[in-house]
N, C-alpha and C positions, 0 to 999 in steps of 0.2 A: 251360617254358611256364607263363604265369600263368593264373589262373582267368579273368580278363577276356579274355585271348587265346582261350582255349578257348570261352568263351561267344560271342565275336565270330565265330569260325570256325563254330561250330554254327549261329548265326543266319544266316550267309552260306549255308551248305549248305541250310538250311531254305528260305531265300528263293529259291535257285536251283531247288530241287525244286518249289516252288510255281509259280514262273514257267514251268518246263518243262511243267506240266500244261496251260498255255494253248496249247501247241503241238498238243495233242490236239484233234481236231475236236469242236465242240460238237454237231453234228448226227449223230444215230445212225439208221441204217436197218437193218431186219431184214426178210428176205423168204424165203418158202418157196413152192414150186410143186409141184403134184401133178396127175396126170391122173386124172380121176374119170369113171366110166362112168355119166353122168347128163346129162340135158338142161340146157343153160346156164340156161334160164328157171326150171327147178325149183330150181337152186342159188341163183339170185338171189332167188327168192321166200322161201326159207328165210333167207337172209342179211339180207334187208330187214325181217324180222319179229322182234319182241321175243320171241315164243314159239318161232318157227321156229329162231332162233339157238341156243336151248337144246338143240336136237336134236344139235348138234355142238360145244357150248361145251366147250373142253378143260379148263376149271377144275373142271367138275362131277365128273369122274372122280377127280381128285386131292384133292377136298375134298367128301366126302359131306354135310357140314353147311353147305355154301355156301348162303347165303340170297339169293334172287333176288326182287326186287319190280319188276314191270313198270309202265311208265308210258307215256303218250302213246297214239297210235293203235296198233292191232294190228300194222300194217305201214306202211312208207314213212317219209318224212322225219318226224322227231320221235318215232318209235317207239324205245323204249329200255328199259333196266332198271338198277336199282341193285343192287349186289352187296356182300356182306359175308362174308368168309371168312378162312381162315388165311393166304392169300397177299395179302390186301389188301381195301380198301374203296373204293368209288367208283361211277361210273356209265358206261354206254356208250349213246350215242345215234346213230341213223342221221342223219347230217348232210346227206348228198347221195346221190342215185342218178343217176349219169351214165352213160348208155349201158350198158356191160357191167360197171360197177363200183358197189359199195355202199361208201360212205365213212362211217366212224364217228369221232365225237369221243369220246375217253375222258377222264374226269376222275378222277384218282387223288389229288386233294387235294394235299398237300405233295409227293407223289411225282411230280407232273407231269401234263401234258395231251397225251399222244401222239395221233396220228391213225393210224387203221388203215384198210385197204381190202381188200376181196375183189373180185378181177377175174376174170371168166370169158372164156375164148376157145375157141370150138369147134375141135376138131382131128379128124383121121381116127380117132384112138384113143379119143376121148371128149371131155371138156371139161377144158381146162387151167385150173386154179384157182390164182391167185396171191394169197397172203395177205401183206400188207405193213404194216409199222409205221414211222412216222417220228416222231422226237421231238428236241427241242433240250434239251441238258443245261445250257445257259446258261453262266454264268461261274463256277459253283461248281467248284473244282478236284477235289473228291472225286467229284462227280457225273460229271465228265468221265472220270475214271479208271474209275468204275463203268460208264460207257458202253462201254468197251472189252470188257466181258464180256457185253453185252446180247445179242449174236447167239447166243452159246452158251446163254443162259438162255431167252430168248423164242423162239428158233428151235425148240427142242424142243417148246414149247407149241404153236406153229403146226403142226408136224408131227403132233402128236396131234390137233389140231383138224381137220386135213385128212383124217386117217384116220377120225375120227368122222363127218365129212361124207360120205365114201365109204360108210360103213355106213348112215348115215341116208337116203341116196338110192338104196340098192341095191334 
């Protein structure tokens, strides 16, 4: 086999591998749910407040040097905070409050702009809280492959946040 044939075969394999990544969905969703022994309204009030959110922010425990800078109103649409820590830098803003859900716009700069929500549903056992994230990994083949691992990475963070929320409302 000649060098040009080896290079041509290598280029073909690389092209096929890159093309295959476009079969991976670009949209990623992560969701975790927990039953919390607290009133739904209490949970929503914490979730819609830039300072209240810090009571259960899962990144604070993993990064004691996390810098949080609040902006906007104390609570409601426009309430938010900038963060800067070992796991990233960006901002989180309450974008909407619809019924039993608080929806956040997250800006991670070049890492993307996912949307997160906390939804509460009263149950006989307490309040079911669902923490959900949606993001679009776009056309970047590396980002799409990274998206395959998002549930395992972010899911653990949501589980920690839900545990923190249960403690904060106890």
